[in-house]
C-alpha positions as a Markdown table, in Angstrom:
| # | Residue | x | y | z |
|---|---|---|---|---|
| 1 | Met | 51.4 | -1.4 | 17.1 |
| 2 | Val | 50.3 | 0.0 | 13.7 |
| 3 | Gly | 48.8 | -3.3 | 12.6 |
| 4 | Lys | 46.6 | -2.9 | 16.0 |
| 5 | Lys | 45.3 | 0.5 | 15.1 |
| 6 | Leu | 44.5 | -0.5 | 11.5 |
| 7 | Asp | 42.6 | -3.5 | 12.9 |
| 8 | Glu | 40.7 | -1.2 | 15.0 |
| 9 | Val | 39.8 | 1.3 | 12.2 |
| 10 | Phe | 38.8 | -1.6 | 9.9 |
| 11 | Ser | 36.6 | -3.3 | 12.8 |
| 12 | Ser | 35.0 | 0.4 | 13.3 |
| 13 | Leu | 34.4 | 0.8 | 9.4 |
| 14 | Lys | 33.1 | -2.6 | 9.5 |
| 15 | Asp | 30.6 | -1.9 | 12.3 |
| 16 | Asn | 29.4 | 1.3 | 10.6 |
| 17 | Phe | 28.9 | -0.3 | 7.5 |
| 18 | Leu | 26.9 | -2.8 | 9.0 |
| 19 | Phe | 24.8 | -0.4 | 10.7 |
| 20 | Ile | 24.5 | 1.9 | 7.9 |
| 21 | Phe | 23.5 | -1.3 | 5.9 |
| 22 | Ser | 20.7 | -2.1 | 8.3 |
| 23 | Val | 19.4 | 1.2 | 8.4 |
| 24 | Ile | 19.0 | 1.3 | 4.4 |
| 25 | Ile | 17.5 | -2.2 | 4.5 |
| 26 | Phe | 14.8 | -0.7 | 7.5 |
| 27 | Leu | 13.9 | 2.4 | 5.3 |
| 28 | Ile | 13.3 | 0.2 | 2.3 |
| 29 | Phe | 11.0 | -1.9 | 4.3 |
| 30 | Ile | 9.3 | 1.0 | 5.9 |
| 31 | Val | 9.0 | 2.7 | 2.1 |
| 32 | Ser | 7.5 | -0.7 | 0.8 |
| 33 | Cys | 4.9 | -0.9 | 3.3 |
| 34 | Glu | 3.8 | 2.6 | 3.3 |
| 35 | Arg | 3.3 | 2.0 | -0.7 |
| 36 | Ser | 1.3 | -1.1 | 0.0 |
| 37 | Phe | -1.0 | 0.7 | 2.3 |
| 38 | Gln | -1.5 | 3.6 | -0.5 |
| 39 | Asn | -2.1 | 1.1 | -2.9 |
| 40 | Phe | -4.7 | -0.7 | -0.7 |
| 41 | Asp | -6.4 | 2.6 | 0.1 |
| 42 | Lys | -6.5 | 3.6 | -3.5 |
| 43 | Asn | -7.9 | 0.0 | -4.5 |
| 44 | Leu | -10.4 | 0.2 | -1.6 |
| 45 | Met | -11.5 | 3.8 | -2.8 |
| 46 | Glu | -12.0 | 2.5 | -6.5 |
| 47 | Lys | -14.1 | -0.4 | -5.3 |
| 48 | Lys | -16.4 | 1.9 | -3.1 |
| 49 | Lys | -17.0 | 4.1 | -6.2 |
| 50 | Glu | -17.8 | 0.7 | -8.4 |
| 51 | Leu | -20.2 | -0.3 | -5.6 |
| 52 | Glu | -21.8 | 3.1 | -5.5 |
| 53 | Asp | -22.2 | 3.2 | -9.3 |
| 54 | Phe | -23.7 | -0.3 | -9.0 |
| 55 | Asn | -26.0 | 0.6 | -6.4 |
| 56 | Glu | -27.4 | 3.7 | -8.5 |
| 57 | Lys | -27.6 | 1.4 | -11.7 |
| 58 | Ser | -29.5 | -1.1 | -9.5 |
| 59 | Ser | -31.8 | 1.4 | -8.0 |
| 60 | Ile | -32.7 | 2.8 | -11.6 |
| 61 | Arg | -33.2 | -0.7 | -13.2 |
| 62 | Lys | -35.8 | -1.5 | -9.9 |
| 63 | Glu | -37.7 | 1.4 | -10.6 |
| 64 | Gln | -37.9 | 0.6 | -14.2 |
| 65 | Ile | -39.0 | -2.9 | -13.5 |
| 66 | Leu | -41.7 | -1.7 | -11.0 |
| 67 | Lys | -43.2 | 1.0 | -13.6 |
| 68 | Thr | -43.3 | -2.0 | -16.0 |
| 69 | Gln | -44.9 | -4.2 | -13.6 |
| 70 | Asn | -47.3 | -1.6 | -12.8 |
| 71 | Glu | -48.3 | -0.8 | -16.4 |
| 72 | Gln | -49.0 | -4.3 | -17.0 |
| 73 | Asp | -51.6 | -4.4 | -14.2 |
């Protein structure tokens, strides 16, 4: 009788442990995905800024070239 009760208790503890372990793994996965998306957004914003800087420099250089060509004519 006592052995049967202990088996039930250990079985219940085992089920609870597996449930808690599964929840922890799921939460780690969710946090990992969230950080990955945050890093992606951050990198995307940095690339956007680099592209804007390049566009600005390109426009300035284009104006310089056109000015030089006009002076030579």
